[in-house]
TORKOL-4160 file (C-alpha; in steps of 0.2 Angstrom, whole numbers, padded with zeros to 4 digits, m for minus):
290
<pt num="1" X="0101" Y="0060" Z="m0069"/>
<pt num="2" X="0113" Y="0049" Z="m0079"/>
<pt num="3" X="0126" Y="0037" Z="m0072"/>
<pt num="4" X="0142" Y="0030" Z="m0080"/>
<pt num="5" X="0137" Y="0018" Z="m0094"/>
<pt num="6" X="0149" Y="0005" Z="m0086"/>
<pt num="7" X="0137" Y="0004" Z="m0071"/>
<pt num="8" X="0125" Y="m0005" Z="m0082"/>
<pt num="9" X="0136" Y="m0020" Z="m0084"/>
<pt num="10" X="0130" Y="m0036" Z="m0075"/>
<pt num="11" X="0114" Y="m0028" Z="m0068"/>
<pt num="12" X="0096" Y="m0034" Z="m0072"/>
<pt num="13" X="0085" Y="m0025" Z="m0084"/>
<pt num="14" X="0067" Y="m0020" Z="m0084"/>
<pt num="15" X="0057" Y="m0034" Z="m0093"/>
<pt num="16" X="0044" Y="m0029" Z="m0106"/>
<pt num="17" X="0029" Y="m0040" Z="m0103"/>
<pt num="18" X="0017" Y="m0032" Z="m0115"/>
<pt num="19" X="0015" Y="m0017" Z="m0128"/>
<pt num="20" X="m0002" Y="m0011" Z="m0135"/>
<pt num="21" X="m0003" Y="0003" Z="m0148"/>
<pt num="22" X="m0019" Y="0011" Z="m0155"/>
<pt num="23" X="m0015" Y="0024" Z="m0169"/>
<pt num="24" X="m0026" Y="0039" Z="m0171"/>
<pt num="25" X="m0030" Y="0046" Z="m0188"/>
<pt num="26" X="m0031" Y="0065" Z="m0186"/>
<pt num="27" X="m0043" Y="0073" Z="m0183"/>
<pt num="28" X="m0048" Y="0061" Z="m0170"/>
<pt num="29" X="m0066" Y="0054" Z="m0173"/>
<pt num="30" X="m0067" Y="0066" Z="m0188"/>
<pt num="31" X="m0068" Y="0084" Z="m0191"/>
<pt num="32" X="m0085" Y="0086" Z="m0183"/>
<pt num="33" X="m0081" Y="0078" Z="m0167"/>
<pt num="34" X="m0082" Y="0088" Z="m0151"/>
<pt num="35" X="m0068" Y="0091" Z="m0139"/>
<pt num="36" X="m0078" Y="0081" Z="m0126"/>
<pt num="37" X="m0080" Y="0066" Z="m0138"/>
<pt num="38" X="m0062" Y="0066" Z="m0142"/>
<pt num="39" X="m0057" Y="0068" Z="m0123"/>
<pt num="40" X="m0069" Y="0053" Z="m0119"/>
<pt num="41" X="m0062" Y="0042" Z="m0132"/>
<pt num="42" X="m0044" Y="0045" Z="m0126"/>
<pt num="43" X="m0048" Y="0041" Z="m0108"/>
<pt num="44" X="m0058" Y="0026" Z="m0112"/>
<pt num="45" X="m0044" Y="0019" Z="m0123"/>
<pt num="46" X="m0031" Y="0022" Z="m0110"/>
<pt num="47" X="m0041" Y="0013" Z="m0097"/>
<pt num="48" X="m0045" Y="m0001" Z="m0110"/>
<pt num="49" X="m0026" Y="m0003" Z="m0114"/>
<pt num="50" X="m0022" Y="m0003" Z="m0095"/>
<pt num="51" X="m0034" Y="m0017" Z="m0092"/>
<pt num="52" X="m0027" Y="m0027" Z="m0107"/>
<pt num="53" X="m0009" Y="m0026" Z="m0101"/>
<pt num="54" X="m0014" Y="m0029" Z="m0083"/>
<pt num="55" X="m0016" Y="m0048" Z="m0088"/>
<pt num="56" X="0003" Y="m0048" Z="m0090"/>
<pt num="57" X="0007" Y="m0041" Z="m0073"/>
<pt num="58" X="0007" Y="m0051" Z="m0057"/>
<pt num="59" X="0000" Y="m0047" Z="m0040"/>
<pt num="60" X="0011" Y="m0035" Z="m0030"/>
<pt num="61" X="0015" Y="m0016" Z="m0029"/>
<pt num="62" X="0009" Y="m0008" Z="m0046"/>
<pt num="63" X="0010" Y="0009" Z="m0053"/>
<pt num="64" X="0002" Y="0017" Z="m0068"/>
<pt num="65" X="0010" Y="0033" Z="m0075"/>
<pt num="66" X="0004" Y="0043" Z="m0091"/>
<pt num="67" X="0016" Y="0052" Z="m0102"/>
<pt num="68" X="0012" Y="0065" Z="m0115"/>
<pt num="69" X="0021" Y="0078" Z="m0126"/>
<pt num="70" X="0006" Y="0088" Z="m0132"/>
<pt num="71" X="m0010" Y="0083" Z="m0124"/>
<pt num="72" X="m0021" Y="0099" Z="m0122"/>
<pt num="73" X="m0019" Y="0109" Z="m0106"/>
<pt num="74" X="m0038" Y="0110" Z="m0106"/>
<pt num="75" X="m0037" Y="0091" Z="m0102"/>
<pt num="76" X="m0022" Y="0091" Z="m0091"/>
<pt num="77" X="m0021" Y="0108" Z="m0083"/>
<pt num="78" X="m0037" Y="0109" Z="m0073"/>
<pt num="79" X="m0041" Y="0098" Z="m0059"/>
<pt num="80" X="m0059" Y="0093" Z="m0064"/>
<pt num="81" X="m0055" Y="0087" Z="m0082"/>
<pt num="82" X="m0039" Y="0078" Z="m0076"/>
<pt num="83" X="m0048" Y="0070" Z="m0062"/>
<pt num="84" X="m0062" Y="0064" Z="m0073"/>
<pt num="85" X="m0049" Y="0057" Z="m0085"/>
<pt num="86" X="m0041" Y="0047" Z="m0070"/>
<pt num="87" X="m0059" Y="0042" Z="m0064"/>
<pt num="88" X="m0063" Y="0035" Z="m0082"/>
<pt num="89" X="m0046" Y="0025" Z="m0083"/>
<pt num="90" X="m0049" Y="0018" Z="m0065"/>
<pt num="91" X="m0066" Y="0012" Z="m0069"/>
<pt num="92" X="m0060" Y="0002" Z="m0084"/>
<pt num="93" X="m0043" Y="m0004" Z="m0078"/>
<pt num="94" X="m0046" Y="m0005" Z="m0059"/>
<pt num="95" X="m0031" Y="0005" Z="m0055"/>
<pt num="96" X="m0030" Y="0024" Z="m0053"/>
<pt num="97" X="m0015" Y="0033" Z="m0063"/>
<pt num="98" X="m0003" Y="0040" Z="m0050"/>
<pt num="99" X="0002" Y="0054" Z="m0061"/>
<pt num="100" X="0004" Y="0062" Z="m0078"/>
<pt num="101" X="0021" Y="0068" Z="m0085"/>
<pt num="102" X="0021" Y="0082" Z="m0098"/>
<pt num="103" X="0036" Y="0093" Z="m0095"/>
<pt num="104" X="0048" Y="0080" Z="m0102"/>
<pt num="105" X="0039" Y="0078" Z="m0118"/>
<pt num="106" X="0045" Y="0064" Z="m0129"/>
<pt num="107" X="0058" Y="0058" Z="m0115"/>
<pt num="108" X="0044" Y="0057" Z="m0102"/>
<pt num="109" X="0044" Y="0038" Z="m0103"/>
<pt num="110" X="0062" Y="0037" Z="m0097"/>
<pt num="111" X="0059" Y="0048" Z="m0082"/>
<pt num="112" X="0043" Y="0038" Z="m0078"/>
<pt num="113" X="0053" Y="0021" Z="m0077"/>
<pt num="114" X="0067" Y="0029" Z="m0068"/>
<pt num="115" X="0056" Y="0037" Z="m0055"/>
<pt num="116" X="0046" Y="0020" Z="m0052"/>
<pt num="117" X="0062" Y="0010" Z="m0051"/>
<pt num="118" X="0072" Y="0022" Z="m0039"/>
<pt num="119" X="0059" Y="0030" Z="m0029"/>
<pt num="120" X="0045" Y="0018" Z="m0026"/>
<pt num="121" X="0043" Y="0000" Z="m0021"/>
<pt num="122" X="0034" Y="m0004" Z="m0037"/>
<pt num="123" X="0039" Y="m0020" Z="m0046"/>
<pt num="124" X="0026" Y="m0018" Z="m0060"/>
<pt num="125" X="0023" Y="m0003" Z="m0070"/>
<pt num="126" X="0010" Y="0002" Z="m0082"/>
<pt num="127" X="0017" Y="0015" Z="m0094"/>
<pt num="128" X="0005" Y="0025" Z="m0105"/>
<pt num="129" X="0011" Y="0037" Z="m0119"/>
<pt num="130" X="m0003" Y="0047" Z="m0127"/>
<pt num="131" X="m0003" Y="0061" Z="m0139"/>
<pt num="132" X="m0017" Y="0068" Z="m0149"/>
<pt num="133" X="m0021" Y="0085" Z="m0156"/>
<pt num="134" X="m0038" Y="0088" Z="m0148"/>
<pt num="135" X="m0040" Y="0105" Z="m0155"/>
<pt num="136" X="m0033" Y="0103" Z="m0172"/>
<pt num="137" X="m0020" Y="0117" Z="m0169"/>
<pt num="138" X="m0003" Y="0109" Z="m0169"/>
<pt num="139" X="m0001" Y="0096" Z="m0183"/>
<pt num="140" X="0004" Y="0109" Z="m0196"/>
<pt num="141" X="0017" Y="0117" Z="m0186"/>
<pt num="142" X="0025" Y="0100" Z="m0181"/>
<pt num="143" X="0025" Y="0094" Z="m0199"/>
<pt num="144" X="0035" Y="0109" Z="m0206"/>
<pt num="145" X="0049" Y="0102" Z="m0195"/>
<pt num="146" X="0046" Y="0084" Z="m0194"/>
<pt num="147" X="0036" Y="0079" Z="m0209"/>
<pt num="148" X="0022" Y="0067" Z="m0206"/>
<pt num="149" X="0015" Y="0067" Z="m0188"/>
<pt num="150" X="0007" Y="0052" Z="m0180"/>
<pt num="151" X="m0004" Y="0051" Z="m0165"/>
<pt num="152" X="m0010" Y="0037" Z="m0154"/>
<pt num="153" X="m0011" Y="0028" Z="m0137"/>
<pt num="154" X="0003" Y="0016" Z="m0132"/>
<pt num="155" X="0004" Y="0006" Z="m0116"/>
<pt num="156" X="0018" Y="m0004" Z="m0110"/>
<pt num="157" X="0018" Y="m0017" Z="m0095"/>
<pt num="158" X="0035" Y="m0018" Z="m0087"/>
<pt num="159" X="0043" Y="m0029" Z="m0073"/>
<pt num="160" X="0055" Y="m0019" Z="m0063"/>
<pt num="161" X="0067" Y="m0031" Z="m0054"/>
<pt num="162" X="0077" Y="m0024" Z="m0039"/>
<pt num="163" X="0093" Y="m0016" Z="m0043"/>
<pt num="164" X="0089" Y="m0014" Z="m0062"/>
<pt num="165" X="0098" Y="m0003" Z="m0074"/>
<pt num="166" X="0087" Y="0013" Z="m0074"/>
<pt num="167" X="0086" Y="0024" Z="m0090"/>
<pt num="168" X="0098" Y="0037" Z="m0093"/>
<pt num="169" X="0089" Y="0054" Z="m0093"/>
<pt num="170" X="0096" Y="0071" Z="m0094"/>
<pt num="171" X="0091" Y="0089" Z="m0098"/>
<pt num="172" X="0084" Y="0102" Z="m0102"/>
<pt num="173" X="0098" Y="0107" Z="m0113"/>
<pt num="174" X="0089" Y="0117" Z="m0127"/>
<pt num="175" X="0095" Y="0112" Z="m0145"/>
<pt num="176" X="0106" Y="0098" Z="m0138"/>
<pt num="177" X="0093" Y="0084" Z="m0134"/>
<pt num="178" X="0097" Y="0075" Z="m0151"/>
<pt num="179" X="0116" Y="0076" Z="m0150"/>
<pt num="180" X="0116" Y="0072" Z="m0132"/>
<pt num="181" X="0106" Y="0057" Z="m0134"/>
<pt num="182" X="0118" Y="0051" Z="m0148"/>
<pt num="183" X="0133" Y="0053" Z="m0137"/>
<pt num="184" X="0125" Y="0044" Z="m0123"/>
<pt num="185" X="0120" Y="0030" Z="m0134"/>
<pt num="186" X="0138" Y="0028" Z="m0140"/>
<pt num="187" X="0144" Y="0028" Z="m0122"/>
<pt num="188" X="0132" Y="0014" Z="m0118"/>
<pt num="189" X="0136" Y="0003" Z="m0133"/>
<pt num="190" X="0155" Y="0005" Z="m0129"/>
<pt num="191" X="0152" Y="m0001" Z="m0111"/>
<pt num="192" X="0139" Y="m0015" Z="m0114"/>
<pt num="193" X="0141" Y="m0020" Z="m0132"/>
<pt num="194" X="0129" Y="m0016" Z="m0147"/>
<pt num="195" X="0111" Y="m0021" Z="m0145"/>
<pt num="196" X="0096" Y="m0018" Z="m0157"/>
<pt num="197" X="0092" Y="0000" Z="m0155"/>
<pt num="198" X="0075" Y="0009" Z="m0157"/>
<pt num="199" X="0075" Y="0027" Z="m0160"/>
<pt num="200" X="0062" Y="0041" Z="m0165"/>
<pt num="201" X="0054" Y="0040" Z="m0182"/>
<pt num="202" X="0063" Y="0055" Z="m0190"/>
<pt num="203" X="0064" Y="0062" Z="m0208"/>
<pt num="204" X="0079" Y="0055" Z="m0218"/>
<pt num="205" X="0091" Y="0069" Z="m0214"/>
<pt num="206" X="0090" Y="0067" Z="m0195"/>
<pt num="207" X="0089" Y="0048" Z="m0196"/>
<pt num="208" X="0104" Y="0048" Z="m0207"/>
<pt num="209" X="0114" Y="0057" Z="m0194"/>
<pt num="210" X="0109" Y="0045" Z="m0181"/>
<pt num="211" X="0113" Y="0030" Z="m0191"/>
<pt num="212" X="0130" Y="0037" Z="m0195"/>
<pt num="213" X="0134" Y="0041" Z="m0177"/>
<pt num="214" X="0128" Y="0025" Z="m0169"/>
<pt num="215" X="0132" Y="0012" Z="m0182"/>
<pt num="216" X="0125" Y="m0006" Z="m0184"/>
<pt num="217" X="0110" Y="m0015" Z="m0177"/>
<pt num="218" X="0099" Y="0000" Z="m0179"/>
<pt num="219" X="0080" Y="m0004" Z="m0180"/>
<pt num="220" X="0071" Y="0002" Z="m0196"/>
<pt num="221" X="0065" Y="0020" Z="m0197"/>
<pt num="222" X="0046" Y="0019" Z="m0198"/>
<pt num="223" X="0043" Y="0037" Z="m0201"/>
<pt num="224" X="0035" Y="0033" Z="m0218"/>
<pt num="225" X="0023" Y="0021" Z="m0210"/>
<pt num="226" X="0018" Y="0029" Z="m0194"/>
<pt num="227" X="0025" Y="0047" Z="m0195"/>
<pt num="228" X="0034" Y="0054" Z="m0179"/>
<pt num="229" X="0023" Y="0048" Z="m0164"/>
<pt num="230" X="0033" Y="0058" Z="m0151"/>
<pt num="231" X="0038" Y="0047" Z="m0136"/>
<pt num="232" X="0030" Y="0032" Z="m0142"/>
<pt num="233" X="0041" Y="0030" Z="m0157"/>
<pt num="234" X="0054" Y="0017" Z="m0150"/>
<pt num="235" X="0040" Y="0007" Z="m0142"/>
<pt num="236" X="0030" Y="0006" Z="m0158"/>
<pt num="237" X="0046" Y="0001" Z="m0167"/>
<pt num="238" X="0049" Y="m0013" Z="m0154"/>
<pt num="239" X="0031" Y="m0019" Z="m0156"/>
<pt num="240" X="0033" Y="m0020" Z="m0175"/>
<pt num="241" X="0049" Y="m0030" Z="m0173"/>
<pt num="242" X="0041" Y="m0042" Z="m0161"/>
<pt num="243" X="0025" Y="m0044" Z="m0172"/>
<pt num="244" X="0037" Y="m0050" Z="m0186"/>
<pt num="245" X="0050" Y="m0060" Z="m0175"/>
<pt num="246" X="0045" Y="m0065" Z="m0158"/>
<pt num="247" X="0061" Y="m0069" Z="m0148"/>
<pt num="248" X="0064" Y="m0087" Z="m0143"/>
<pt num="249" X="0075" Y="m0082" Z="m0128"/>
<pt num="250" X="0078" Y="m0066" Z="m0118"/>
<pt num="251" X="0086" Y="m0052" Z="m0128"/>
<pt num="252" X="0092" Y="m0035" Z="m0123"/>
<pt num="253" X="0087" Y="m0020" Z="m0134"/>
<pt num="254" X="0089" Y="m0001" Z="m0132"/>
<pt num="255" X="0077" Y="0013" Z="m0134"/>
<pt num="256" X="0080" Y="0031" Z="m0136"/>
<pt num="257" X="0070" Y="0047" Z="m0137"/>
<pt num="258" X="0074" Y="0066" Z="m0136"/>
<pt num="259" X="0063" Y="0081" Z="m0134"/>
<pt num="260" X="0066" Y="0098" Z="m0143"/>
<pt num="261" X="0066" Y="0106" Z="m0126"/>
<pt num="262" X="0082" Y="0097" Z="m0123"/>
<pt num="263" X="0078" Y="0081" Z="m0113"/>
<pt num="264" X="0083" Y="0064" Z="m0118"/>
<pt num="265" X="0080" Y="0046" Z="m0112"/>
<pt num="266" X="0089" Y="0030" Z="m0116"/>
<pt num="267" X="0084" Y="0014" Z="m0109"/>
<pt num="268" X="0090" Y="m0004" Z="m0110"/>
<pt num="269" X="0076" Y="m0017" Z="m0108"/>
<pt num="270" X="0074" Y="m0036" Z="m0110"/>
<pt num="271" X="0061" Y="m0044" Z="m0121"/>
<pt num="272" X="0058" Y="m0063" Z="m0123"/>
<pt num="273" X="0045" Y="m0076" Z="m0126"/>
<pt num="274" X="0034" Y="m0068" Z="m0112"/>
<pt num="275" X="0032" Y="m0052" Z="m0121"/>
<pt num="276" X="0015" Y="m0050" Z="m0129"/>
<pt num="277" X="0011" Y="m0036" Z="m0142"/>
<pt num="278" X="m0005" Y="m0029" Z="m0150"/>
<pt num="279" X="m0008" Y="m0017" Z="m0163"/>
<pt num="280" X="m0026" Y="m0010" Z="m0163"/>
<pt num="281" X="m0036" Y="m0002" Z="m0177"/>
<pt num="282" X="m0037" Y="0017" Z="m0177"/>
<pt num="283" X="m0054" Y="0024" Z="m0171"/>
<pt num="284" X="m0067" Y="0026" Z="m0184"/>
<pt num="285" X="m0074" Y="0043" Z="m0189"/>
<pt num="286" X="m0092" Y="0047" Z="m0186"/>
<pt num="287" X="m0102" Y="0039" Z="m0200"/>
<pt num="288" X="m0088" Y="0028" Z="m0206"/>
<pt num="289" X="m0090" Y="0009" Z="m0208"/>
<pt num="290" X="m0077" Y="m0004" Z="m0204"/>
Protein backbone atom coordinates (compact mmCIF):
# COMPACT_ATOMS: atom_id res chain seq x y z
CA UNK A 1 0.00 0.00 0.00
CA UNK A 2 3.02 2.25 -0.28
CA UNK A 3 4.15 4.26 -3.28
CA UNK A 4 7.61 5.60 -4.22
CA UNK A 5 8.63 8.43 -1.91
CA UNK A 6 9.44 10.58 -4.94
CA UNK A 7 5.74 10.55 -5.86
CA UNK A 8 5.09 12.86 -2.89
CA UNK A 9 7.11 15.76 -4.31
CA UNK A 10 5.00 18.74 -5.33
CA UNK A 11 1.63 17.30 -4.29
CA UNK A 12 -0.66 18.84 -1.65
CA UNK A 13 -0.74 17.49 1.90
CA UNK A 14 -3.53 16.86 4.36
CA UNK A 15 -4.02 19.95 6.53
CA UNK A 16 -4.37 19.52 10.28
CA UNK A 17 -7.19 21.80 11.40
CA UNK A 18 -7.46 20.72 15.05
CA UNK A 19 -6.09 18.23 17.60
CA UNK A 20 -7.74 17.45 20.93
CA UNK A 21 -6.36 15.00 23.49
CA UNK A 22 -7.73 13.78 26.82
CA UNK A 23 -5.37 11.53 28.80
CA UNK A 24 -6.77 8.69 30.88
CA UNK A 25 -5.28 7.86 34.26
CA UNK A 26 -5.60 4.10 34.68
CA UNK A 27 -7.79 2.63 35.94
CA UNK A 28 -10.34 4.77 34.13
CA UNK A 29 -12.67 6.48 36.65
CA UNK A 30 -11.01 4.58 39.51
CA UNK A 31 -10.69 0.97 40.58
CA UNK A 32 -14.34 0.69 41.64
CA UNK A 33 -15.82 1.93 38.37
CA UNK A 34 -17.87 -0.57 36.38
CA UNK A 35 -17.27 -1.56 32.78
CA UNK A 36 -20.53 0.19 31.85
CA UNK A 37 -19.41 3.44 33.48
CA UNK A 38 -16.04 3.35 31.71
CA UNK A 39 -17.63 2.49 28.39
CA UNK A 40 -20.11 5.36 28.79
CA UNK A 41 -17.34 7.86 29.62
CA UNK A 42 -15.35 6.81 26.54
CA UNK A 43 -18.21 7.16 24.09
CA UNK A 44 -19.23 10.52 25.60
CA UNK A 45 -15.66 11.81 25.34
CA UNK A 46 -15.35 10.65 21.72
CA UNK A 47 -18.60 12.45 20.88
CA UNK A 48 -17.60 15.58 22.77
CA UNK A 49 -14.23 15.77 21.02
CA UNK A 50 -15.81 15.16 17.62
CA UNK A 51 -18.21 18.04 18.27
CA UNK A 52 -15.29 20.24 19.35
CA UNK A 53 -13.19 19.67 16.23
CA UNK A 54 -16.24 20.02 13.94
CA UNK A 55 -15.88 23.75 14.54
CA UNK A 56 -12.70 23.59 12.44
CA UNK A 57 -14.36 21.79 9.51
CA UNK A 58 -16.32 23.35 6.68
CA UNK A 59 -19.55 22.21 5.08
CA UNK A 60 -19.22 19.39 2.60
CA UNK A 61 -18.56 15.67 2.56
CA UNK A 62 -17.36 14.54 5.99
CA UNK A 63 -16.29 11.24 7.48
CA UNK A 64 -15.62 10.12 11.06
CA UNK A 65 -13.38 7.09 11.59
CA UNK A 66 -12.29 5.64 14.94
CA UNK A 67 -9.00 3.75 15.46
CA UNK A 68 -7.91 1.68 18.44
CA UNK A 69 -5.12 -0.73 19.35
CA UNK A 70 -6.62 -2.39 22.38
CA UNK A 71 -10.22 -1.40 23.07
CA UNK A 72 -12.08 -4.38 24.57
CA UNK A 73 -13.82 -6.72 22.15
CA UNK A 74 -16.75 -6.56 24.55
CA UNK A 75 -17.12 -2.96 23.35
CA UNK A 76 -16.32 -3.53 19.68
CA UNK A 77 -16.98 -7.17 18.82
CA UNK A 78 -20.75 -7.32 19.28
CA UNK A 79 -23.29 -5.32 17.37
CA UNK A 80 -25.32 -3.94 20.30
CA UNK A 81 -22.49 -2.31 22.31
CA UNK A 82 -20.83 -1.08 19.12
CA UNK A 83 -24.05 0.50 17.87
CA UNK A 84 -24.79 2.04 21.28
CA UNK A 85 -21.29 3.52 21.20
CA UNK A 86 -21.96 5.01 17.74
CA UNK A 87 -25.40 6.23 18.87
CA UNK A 88 -23.87 8.14 21.79
CA UNK A 89 -21.18 9.71 19.60
CA UNK A 90 -23.82 10.74 17.06
CA UNK A 91 -26.00 12.31 19.74
CA UNK A 92 -23.14 14.53 20.91
CA UNK A 93 -21.43 15.34 17.60
CA UNK A 94 -24.25 15.21 15.04
CA UNK A 95 -22.30 12.77 12.86
CA UNK A 96 -22.32 8.99 13.02
CA UNK A 97 -18.92 7.28 12.85
CA UNK A 98 -18.50 5.40 9.59
CA UNK A 99 -16.30 2.67 11.04
CA UNK A 100 -13.94 1.42 13.71
CA UNK A 101 -10.45 0.18 12.74
CA UNK A 102 -8.79 -2.23 15.15
CA UNK A 103 -6.76 -4.72 13.09
CA UNK A 104 -4.00 -2.24 12.19
CA UNK A 105 -3.38 -1.35 15.85
CA UNK A 106 -1.10 1.69 16.29
CA UNK A 107 -0.86 2.24 12.52
CA UNK A 108 -4.63 2.47 12.09
CA UNK A 109 -4.68 6.25 11.69
CA UNK A 110 -2.59 5.98 8.51
CA UNK A 111 -4.94 3.43 6.97
CA UNK A 112 -7.94 5.58 7.94
CA UNK A 113 -6.53 8.70 6.25
CA UNK A 114 -5.46 6.72 3.21
CA UNK A 115 -8.91 5.15 2.84
CA UNK A 116 -10.70 8.49 3.18
CA UNK A 117 -8.39 10.20 0.66
CA UNK A 118 -8.35 7.47 -1.98
CA UNK A 119 -11.71 5.72 -1.73
CA UNK A 120 -14.25 8.39 -0.74
CA UNK A 121 -15.33 11.87 -1.80
CA UNK A 122 -14.65 13.07 1.73
CA UNK A 123 -12.72 16.32 2.01
CA UNK A 124 -13.08 16.63 5.79
CA UNK A 125 -12.06 13.79 8.09
CA UNK A 126 -12.61 13.48 11.83
CA UNK A 127 -10.10 10.92 13.08
CA UNK A 128 -10.38 9.55 16.61
CA UNK A 129 -7.72 7.39 18.28
CA UNK A 130 -8.81 5.84 21.56
CA UNK A 131 -7.21 3.31 23.86
CA UNK A 132 -8.25 2.26 27.35
CA UNK A 133 -7.80 -0.86 29.44
CA UNK A 134 -11.46 -1.20 30.40
CA UNK A 135 -10.93 -4.54 32.18
CA UNK A 136 -7.56 -3.69 33.81
CA UNK A 137 -6.01 -6.76 32.17
CA UNK A 138 -3.35 -5.60 29.74
CA UNK A 139 -1.32 -2.77 31.26
CA UNK A 140 1.16 -4.99 33.10
CA UNK A 141 1.96 -7.06 30.02
CA UNK A 142 2.54 -4.00 27.87
CA UNK A 143 4.66 -2.27 30.49
CA UNK A 144 7.08 -5.22 30.63
CA UNK A 145 8.06 -4.43 27.03
CA UNK A 146 7.30 -0.73 26.67
CA UNK A 147 7.77 0.76 30.12
CA UNK A 148 5.10 3.27 31.06
CA UNK A 149 1.80 3.00 29.18
CA UNK A 150 -0.55 5.90 28.55
CA UNK A 151 -4.21 5.80 27.58
CA UNK A 152 -6.52 8.42 26.21
CA UNK A 153 -8.83 9.78 23.54
CA UNK A 154 -7.33 11.86 20.74
CA UNK A 155 -9.27 13.48 17.91
CA UNK A 156 -7.82 15.12 14.80
CA UNK A 157 -9.67 17.22 12.22
CA UNK A 158 -8.11 16.96 8.77
CA UNK A 159 -8.73 18.70 5.47
CA UNK A 160 -8.02 16.30 2.59
CA UNK A 161 -7.29 18.23 -0.63
CA UNK A 162 -7.76 16.47 -3.99
CA UNK A 163 -4.61 14.70 -5.14
CA UNK A 164 -3.06 14.80 -1.67
CA UNK A 165 -0.12 12.63 -0.66
CA UNK A 166 -1.61 9.68 1.26
CA UNK A 167 0.20 8.06 4.19
CA UNK A 168 2.57 5.23 3.38
CA UNK A 169 1.13 2.09 4.97
CA UNK A 170 2.34 -1.50 4.84
CA UNK A 171 2.15 -4.83 6.63
CA UNK A 172 1.62 -7.10 8.30
CA UNK A 173 5.27 -8.06 8.45
CA UNK A 174 5.61 -9.58 11.93
CA UNK A 175 8.65 -8.40 13.88
CA UNK A 176 9.53 -5.92 11.11
CA UNK A 177 7.12 -3.01 11.66
CA UNK A 178 9.68 -0.86 13.49
CA UNK A 179 12.56 -1.36 11.07
CA UNK A 180 10.31 -1.06 8.01
CA UNK A 181 8.94 2.23 9.35
CA UNK A 182 12.51 3.55 9.71
CA UNK A 183 13.44 2.45 6.17
CA UNK A 184 10.35 4.18 4.77
CA UNK A 185 11.09 7.34 6.76
CA UNK A 186 14.62 7.51 5.39
CA UNK A 187 13.31 7.06 1.84
CA UNK A 188 10.78 9.84 2.31
CA UNK A 189 13.39 12.21 3.73
CA UNK A 190 15.72 11.48 0.82
CA UNK A 191 13.00 12.32 -1.68
CA UNK A 192 11.36 15.33 -0.02
CA UNK A 193 14.02 16.69 2.33
CA UNK A 194 13.98 16.53 6.14
CA UNK A 195 11.01 17.77 8.13
CA UNK A 196 10.27 17.68 11.84
CA UNK A 197 9.36 14.07 12.54
CA UNK A 198 7.07 12.77 15.29
CA UNK A 199 7.46 9.12 16.25
CA UNK A 200 6.02 6.82 18.93
CA UNK A 201 6.99 7.52 22.53
CA UNK A 202 9.39 4.66 23.26
CA UNK A 203 11.87 3.54 25.93
CA UNK A 204 15.38 4.90 25.49
CA UNK A 205 16.71 1.84 23.67
CA UNK A 206 14.21 1.86 20.81
CA UNK A 207 14.14 5.64 20.68
CA UNK A 208 17.93 5.75 20.40
CA UNK A 209 17.84 3.34 17.45
CA UNK A 210 15.27 5.52 15.70
CA UNK A 211 17.24 8.73 16.23
CA UNK A 212 20.49 7.22 15.00
CA UNK A 213 18.69 5.87 11.95
CA UNK A 214 16.70 8.99 11.00
CA UNK A 215 19.03 11.81 12.01
CA UNK A 216 18.15 15.44 12.67
CA UNK A 217 14.84 17.25 13.16
CA UNK A 218 13.36 14.59 15.41
CA UNK A 219 10.69 15.78 17.85
CA UNK A 220 11.30 15.05 21.55
CA UNK A 221 10.52 11.60 22.90
CA UNK A 222 7.76 12.24 25.48
CA UNK A 223 7.70 8.72 26.91
CA UNK A 224 8.60 9.99 30.38
CA UNK A 225 5.69 12.47 30.30
CA UNK A 226 2.94 10.47 28.61
CA UNK A 227 4.11 6.86 28.41
CA UNK A 228 3.52 4.94 25.20
CA UNK A 229 0.03 6.01 24.01
CA UNK A 230 -0.25 3.61 21.08
CA UNK A 231 -1.25 5.23 17.76
CA UNK A 232 -1.88 8.61 19.39
CA UNK A 233 1.81 9.20 20.19
CA UNK A 234 2.86 11.23 17.13
CA UNK A 235 -0.33 13.33 17.26
CA UNK A 236 0.19 14.07 20.95
CA UNK A 237 3.79 15.01 20.16
CA UNK A 238 2.55 17.38 17.46
CA UNK A 239 -0.05 18.86 19.82
CA UNK A 240 2.59 19.49 22.48
CA UNK A 241 4.85 21.15 19.93
CA UNK A 242 2.05 23.44 18.72
CA UNK A 243 1.08 24.38 22.28
CA UNK A 244 4.57 25.77 22.79
CA UNK A 245 5.25 27.13 19.31
CA UNK A 246 2.35 27.87 17.00
CA UNK A 247 3.55 28.11 13.38
CA UNK A 248 3.41 31.54 11.76
CA UNK A 249 3.11 29.96 8.30
CA UNK A 250 2.38 26.60 6.73
CA UNK A 251 4.84 23.89 7.81
CA UNK A 252 5.24 20.30 6.70
CA UNK A 253 5.75 17.69 9.41
CA UNK A 254 5.97 13.90 9.33
CA UNK A 255 4.31 11.41 11.67
CA UNK A 256 5.09 7.72 12.02
CA UNK A 257 3.69 4.74 13.92
CA UNK A 258 4.30 1.01 13.93
CA UNK A 259 2.44 -1.97 15.35
CA UNK A 260 4.01 -5.07 16.85
CA UNK A 261 1.85 -7.10 14.48
CA UNK A 262 3.99 -5.68 11.67
CA UNK A 263 1.99 -2.74 10.29
CA UNK A 264 3.39 0.76 9.95
CA UNK A 265 2.11 4.16 8.80
CA UNK A 266 4.00 7.31 7.81
CA UNK A 267 2.18 10.51 6.92
CA UNK A 268 3.26 13.98 5.85
CA UNK A 269 0.78 16.65 6.92
CA UNK A 270 0.67 20.43 6.96
CA UNK A 271 0.12 22.58 10.04
CA UNK A 272 -0.20 26.35 10.20
CA UNK A 273 -1.80 29.28 11.99
CA UNK A 274 -5.16 27.61 11.30
CA UNK A 275 -4.32 24.58 13.48
CA UNK A 276 -5.98 24.65 16.91
CA UNK A 277 -4.97 22.34 19.77
CA UNK A 278 -6.50 21.46 23.12
CA UNK A 279 -5.15 19.30 25.94
CA UNK A 280 -7.96 18.25 28.26
CA UNK A 281 -7.70 17.11 31.87
CA UNK A 282 -7.84 13.43 32.73
CA UNK A 283 -11.24 12.28 34.05
CA UNK A 284 -11.61 12.29 37.80
CA UNK A 285 -11.95 9.10 39.82
CA UNK A 286 -15.15 8.71 41.80
CA UNK A 287 -14.94 10.77 44.98
CA UNK A 288 -11.93 12.76 43.77
CA UNK A 289 -12.18 16.56 43.83
CA UNK A 290 -10.63 18.90 41.30
